[in-house]
C-alpha positions in Angstrom: -205.1 232.9 58.3 -205.3 235.9 56.1 -203.6 238.0 59.2 -200.7 234.9 59.2 -200.4 235.2 56.0 -200.0 239.2 56.0 -197.5 238.7 59.2 -195.4 236.1 57.2 -195.2 238.4 54.3 -193.5 241.2 56.5 -191.1 238.7 58.4 -189.9 237.6 54.6 -189.4 241.1 54.0 -187.7 241.8 56.9 -184.9 239.0 56.5 -184.9 240.2 52.9 -183.7 244.3 54.6 -181.3 241.7 57.2 -179.5 240.3 53.7 -179.4 243.7 51.9 -177.7 245.2 55.1 -175.4 242.5 55.9 -174.4 242.7 51.7 -174.1 246.4 51.9 -172.8 247.4 54.7 -170.5 244.4 56.6 -167.5 246.0 56.7 -168.7 249.4 58.5 -170.2 247.1 61.2 -168.4 245.2 63.9 -168.4 241.6 64.3 -170.5 241.5 67.4 -173.3 243.5 65.8 -173.1 240.9 62.5 -172.8 237.9 64.9 -176.3 239.4 66.9 -177.8 240.0 63.0 -177.0 236.5 62.2 -178.5 235.0 65.3 -181.7 237.0 65.1 -181.8 236.1 61.7 -181.6 232.3 62.0 -184.2 233.0 65.1 -186.9 234.4 62.9 -186.3 231.4 60.2 -186.7 228.9 62.2 -190.0 230.1 63.2 -191.0 230.6 59.6 -190.1 226.8 59.5 -192.1 225.7 62.4 -195.7 225.0 61.1 -197.2 225.1 64.6 -196.0 228.7 65.4 -198.3 231.1 66.0 -198.6 235.1 65.9 -197.1 235.9 69.1 -194.2 233.7 68.6 -193.3 235.4 64.9 -193.6 239.0 66.5 -191.4 237.8 69.2 -189.1 236.9 66.4 -189.6 239.9 64.4 -189.0 242.7 67.1 -185.5 242.3 68.4 -184.5 242.0 64.3 -186.5 245.0 63.4 -184.7 246.9 66.2 -181.2 245.2 65.4 -181.7 246.9 61.7 -182.7 250.4 63.0 -179.7 250.5 64.7 -177.1 249.3 62.0 -179.1 249.9 58.8 -177.8 253.6 58.2 -179.5 254.8 55.2 -180.8 251.3 54.0 -183.2 250.8 56.7 -186.1 251.6 58.2 -187.1 252.0 54.3 -187.4 255.5 52.7 -188.6 256.3 49.3 -185.1 256.5 47.9 -183.8 253.9 49.5 -186.9 251.2 49.1 -186.3 252.7 44.9 -182.5 253.1 44.8 -182.1 249.9 42.7 -185.1 250.5 40.7 -184.0 254.0 39.4 -180.1 252.9 39.0 -181.4 250.0 36.6 -183.6 252.5 34.9 -180.8 254.8 34.2 -178.3 252.4 32.9 -180.9 251.0 30.6 -182.1 254.7 29.6 -178.4 255.5 29.0 -177.9 252.3 27.4 -180.5 252.6 24.7 -179.0 256.1 24.0 -175.5 254.6 23.8 -176.2 251.4 21.7 -179.3 252.3 19.9 -181.7 255.3 19.7 -180.4 258.8 20.9 -182.8 261.6 20.9 -181.3 264.8 19.0 -182.9 268.5 18.6 -182.0 270.3 15.2 -181.0 273.8 16.5 -180.2 275.4 12.8 -182.0 275.4 9.5 -179.3 274.0 7.3 -181.6 271.1 6.7 -184.6 273.1 5.5 -187.1 272.3 4.6 -186.9 268.8 4.8 -186.1 269.2 9.1 -186.4 272.7 10.5 -184.4 274.3 13.1 -185.9 277.6 15.5 -188.2 278.9 13.5 -189.7 282.7 14.3 -192.9 283.7 14.0 -193.5 287.3 14.4 -196.6 289.2 15.5 -198.3 292.4 15.3 -199.2 294.4 18.3 -202.7 293.2 17.2 -202.2 289.8 17.3 -200.1 289.0 20.7 -201.0 285.7 21.7 -202.9 285.3 24.8 -201.8 282.8 27.8 -203.9 280.0 26.8 -202.0 280.4 23.1 -198.9 280.9 24.3 -199.1 277.5 26.5 -200.6 275.5 23.6 -197.9 277.0 21.4 -195.7 275.6 24.4 -197.0 272.3 24.1 -197.6 271.4 20.3 -194.9 273.5 18.8 -192.1 273.7 22.0 -192.5 277.5 21.3 -191.3 280.1 23.6 -192.6 283.7 23.4 -190.6 286.9 23.8 -192.1 290.1 23.9 -190.0 293.5 24.3 -191.9 296.8 25.5 -190.7 300.1 25.4 -190.1 302.2 28.5 -189.7 305.2 26.9 -190.8 307.0 24.0 -189.2 307.8 20.2 -187.7 306.6 17.6 -186.8 303.0 17.1 -183.0 302.4 15.9 -180.4 299.5 16.6 -177.0 298.3 16.8 -175.4 297.4 13.3 -171.9 295.7 12.6 -170.1 295.9 9.6 -168.4 292.9 8.3 -164.8 292.0 6.9 -166.9 291.8 3.2 -168.5 295.0 4.5 -171.9 294.0 4.8 -174.3 294.7 7.2 -175.5 292.9 9.9 -177.7 293.5 13.4 -174.9 293.4 16.3 -175.0 291.4 19.2 -172.5 290.1 22.3 -172.3 286.4 23.0 -173.4 285.9 26.5 -173.4 283.1 28.8 -176.7 282.1 30.9 -178.7 279.2 31.7 -181.9 277.6 30.6 -184.7 275.0 31.6 -185.4 277.1 34.8 -181.7 277.8 35.6 -180.9 274.1 35.7 -178.4 274.1 32.6 -175.6 276.7 31.6 -176.3 277.9 27.7 -175.0 280.3 25.2 -177.6 283.1 24.4 -177.1 286.7 21.4 -177.9 290.0 23.0 -179.3 292.6 21.2 -179.8 296.0 21.8 -182.3 298.3 20.4 -182.6 302.2 21.6 -185.9 303.9 22.1 -184.6 307.5 21.9 -181.4 306.8 23.4 -182.6 304.1 26.1 -181.1 301.0 25.3 -183.0 297.7 25.2 -181.4 294.6 25.4 -183.4 291.4 24.1 -181.7 287.7 24.3 -182.2 284.9 22.1 -180.6 281.2 22.0 -177.1 281.3 20.5 -178.3 279.2 17.8 -181.4 281.0 16.1 -181.1 283.5 13.2 -182.8 287.3 14.2 -182.3 288.4 10.6 -186.6 287.9 10.1 -187.5 289.4 12.8 -185.1 292.3 12.6 -186.0 292.7 9.0 -189.3 293.4 10.0 -188.4 296.5 12.5 -188.4 299.2 9.8 -191.7 301.2 9.1 -191.5 300.2 5.4 -188.4 302.4 4.3 -184.8 302.0 4.6 -182.5 302.3 7.8 -180.5 305.4 7.9 -177.2 305.7 9.7 -177.3 308.1 12.8 -174.2 307.6 14.9 -171.0 305.4 14.5 -169.5 304.2 17.4 -166.5 302.8 16.3 -165.0 301.4 12.8 -167.0 298.4 12.6 -169.9 299.5 14.9 -173.2 301.7 14.0 -176.4 303.0 15.0 -179.4 303.0 12.6 -182.7 304.3 12.8 -185.7 302.6 11.6 -188.0 305.5 11.1 -190.4 303.9 13.7 -192.1 305.6 16.2 -192.5 303.6 19.4 -194.6 305.0 22.7 -193.8 304.0 25.9 -195.6 300.7 27.0 -195.7 299.5 23.2 -194.4 296.3 22.1 -191.0 296.7 20.3 -191.0 293.1 19.5 -192.9 290.1 19.5 -192.4 286.8 18.4 -192.2 282.9 18.9 -188.8 281.0 18.5 -190.3 277.6 17.7 -188.2 274.7 18.8 -186.6 272.6 16.2 -187.5 269.5 14.9 -186.7 266.9 17.8 -186.1 263.6 16.3 -184.3 259.7 16.8 -181.0 259.1 15.7 -180.6 255.1 14.9 -177.2 254.2 16.5 -177.3 250.7 15.7 -177.7 250.1 12.0 -174.3 251.5 11.1 -172.3 248.9 13.2 -173.5 246.5 10.8 -173.6 248.4 7.0 -172.0 251.8 5.6 -174.0 254.6 5.9 -175.6 255.4 2.5 -175.7 258.2 0.1 -178.8 260.4 1.0 -179.1 259.5 4.4 -180.2 262.1 7.0 -176.9 261.2 9.1 -175.7 262.8 12.4 -171.9 262.7 13.4 -169.3 265.0 15.7 -167.0 267.4 15.1 -164.6 266.0 17.1 -162.4 265.3 14.8 -162.4 268.2 12.1 -162.8 270.7 14.6 -160.1 272.8 13.2 -161.4 272.8 10.0 -165.1 273.4 11.1 -164.2 276.0 13.5 -161.9 278.0 10.8 -165.1 278.0 8.4 -167.9 278.8 11.6 -165.9 280.9 14.2 -167.1 278.1 16.5 -164.6 275.8 18.0 -167.4 274.1 20.3 -167.5 270.2 19.3 -171.0 269.7 18.7 -173.3 267.3 16.8 -173.8 267.8 13.3 -177.0 266.8 10.9 -176.7 266.7 7.2 -177.3 265.1 4.1 -174.3 262.5 2.8 -174.0 263.4 -0.3 -171.0 261.6 -1.2 -168.7 258.7 -0.6 -165.2 257.3 -1.3 -164.1 257.1 -4.6 -166.9 259.4 -6.0 -166.3 262.7 -7.9 -168.6 265.4 -7.0 -169.3 268.9 -8.4 -172.5 271.3 -8.4 -174.0 272.5 -11.4 -176.9 274.7 -12.1 -178.3 274.3 -8.5 -178.2 270.5 -9.4 -175.6 268.1 -7.2 -173.7 265.8 -9.8 -171.6 262.6 -8.9 -169.0 261.4 -11.6 -170.9 264.1 -14.1 -174.2 262.5 -13.4 -177.3 264.8 -11.5 -177.4 262.8 -7.9 -180.8 261.1 -7.4 -180.8 258.6 -4.4 -183.4 260.7 -2.8 -185.9 263.3 -3.1 -184.2 266.1 -1.6 -181.4 266.0 -4.4 -184.2 266.2 -7.1 -186.2 268.8 -5.0 -183.1 271.3 -4.8 -181.8 270.8 -8.6 -185.5 271.9 -9.7 -185.3 274.7 -7.4 -188.9 273.0 -6.2 -190.7 274.6 -3.6 -188.7 275.9 -0.5 -185.5 274.0 -1.9 -183.5 277.0 -2.8 -180.7 274.5 -4.8 -177.4 273.7 -4.6 -174.9 276.7 -4.1 -171.3 276.7 -5.9 -169.2 278.0 -2.6 -166.2 276.8 -1.1 -165.0 273.8 -2.1 -167.3 273.2 -4.6 -167.5 276.8 -6.3 -168.2 277.3 -10.0 -166.0 274.5 -11.9 -164.5 272.7 -8.8 -164.8 269.4 -7.7 -164.3 266.7 -4.8 -162.7 263.8 -4.8 -164.1 261.5 -1.6 -161.2 260.0 0.0 -161.2 256.6 1.5 -163.1 256.4 4.5 -165.2 259.3 4.2 -168.2 261.1 3.7 -169.2 264.3 1.9 -172.0 266.2 4.4 -174.4 268.8 2.7 -177.3 270.5 4.0 -180.3 270.3 2.1 -180.6 274.1 2.7 -177.6 274.9 0.4 -177.5 278.7 0.9 -177.6 278.3 4.6 -175.5 275.5 5.4 -171.7 275.4 6.9 -171.0 271.9 5.6 -168.6 269.9 3.4 -168.2 273.0 1.0 -166.5 275.2 3.8 -164.5 272.8 5.8 -164.1 269.3 3.9 -165.0 265.6 4.7 -166.1 263.9 7.5 -164.3 260.8 8.7 -166.4 257.5 9.0 -165.4 257.4 12.6 -167.2 260.6 13.4 -170.5 259.0 12.1 -173.0 259.1 14.9 -176.2 257.0 13.1 -179.0 257.8 10.7 -182.0 260.2 11.6 -185.4 257.9 11.5 -188.4 259.6 13.3 -189.1 263.1 14.2 -191.1 262.7 17.5 -192.0 266.8 18.1 -192.9 269.0 17.7 -196.5 267.9 16.2 -195.9 269.3 12.8 -196.5 268.5 9.2 -193.1 267.2 9.4 -193.9 264.5 12.5 -193.2 261.0 11.3 -190.5 259.0 9.5 -187.4 260.8 9.0 -186.7 261.5 5.0 
């Protein structure tokens, strides 16, 4: 009896495959083959309906149908993993896309404009004695998304680096913007390429375009000031660090830790307007010219900032505090912590549209977006207001990496 049930189950699966092929391939199949398919289908159904039919009758009806399906089934029959699971794969993809589009979108913070509430890419610098072991690198990657970078000297000599002069005559480490690939070569990406010299031999290092190398480079000098040793053109110079490097020694050894990965609630703002104090995500497409002029980057991006002002309000910054209509803003802790310069909160800075004595009157259907790390944030002070239609949603939960910030978003 068990064998008969198994055979009948196989017969029903064969009929299901036949129905699928008829629906999916009838426009590619001749009328003669379709007629043959219908006849063999009817024969097998009749055998299954006949309670007196035995195993031989069932197999006798299944075999010619199986042979005919192989002939006309294309990639649908015989079954492969892909053909057997394509519907499941497509449904799963549609569900994932639907969730991402309408409910919860994952988002990784690349910069530190919202630090210390959220962290972007951060460095962990190692001395030669502290260099992490392979197991430690694996552990750091799994728990913090940290990728290790180690630049080794191929020759001996004094370490120097290329520096550039900004329009304001500040000195910064020079880098070239280069294109490359990430995630094992699967995705295109932008990188910064820095050049360091040991003696006169160049050594190049690439880091993600969003990563700030300032802290890493600041630690290169041997406890003293840099000294200029060559002018390469009006803006590009070489500066010596005073540090002697031996061949085979590490020039730089550091981790780049992944920025906080969080979920963005895309649903709630369809039913209510964003609230002051919300950590909100928006697209820069509609304000691209203003953002590009302020940042020199005209690529459309997602930004995450603190919603600091809504329509009708007048904002100003005074003594590191954000004021609304003359009163300190206090809806969330980040406003108060910045006003008090508490811990790593540096206080709001008077620049751009909120320079000393300046105010911003928020127009209808727009918002003011400010970073919690006011000293290192390209925000509404530089490029103006965020249109309501550019808003994507509210940050609600940090799911990775596993740090003290893991959990509901502030």
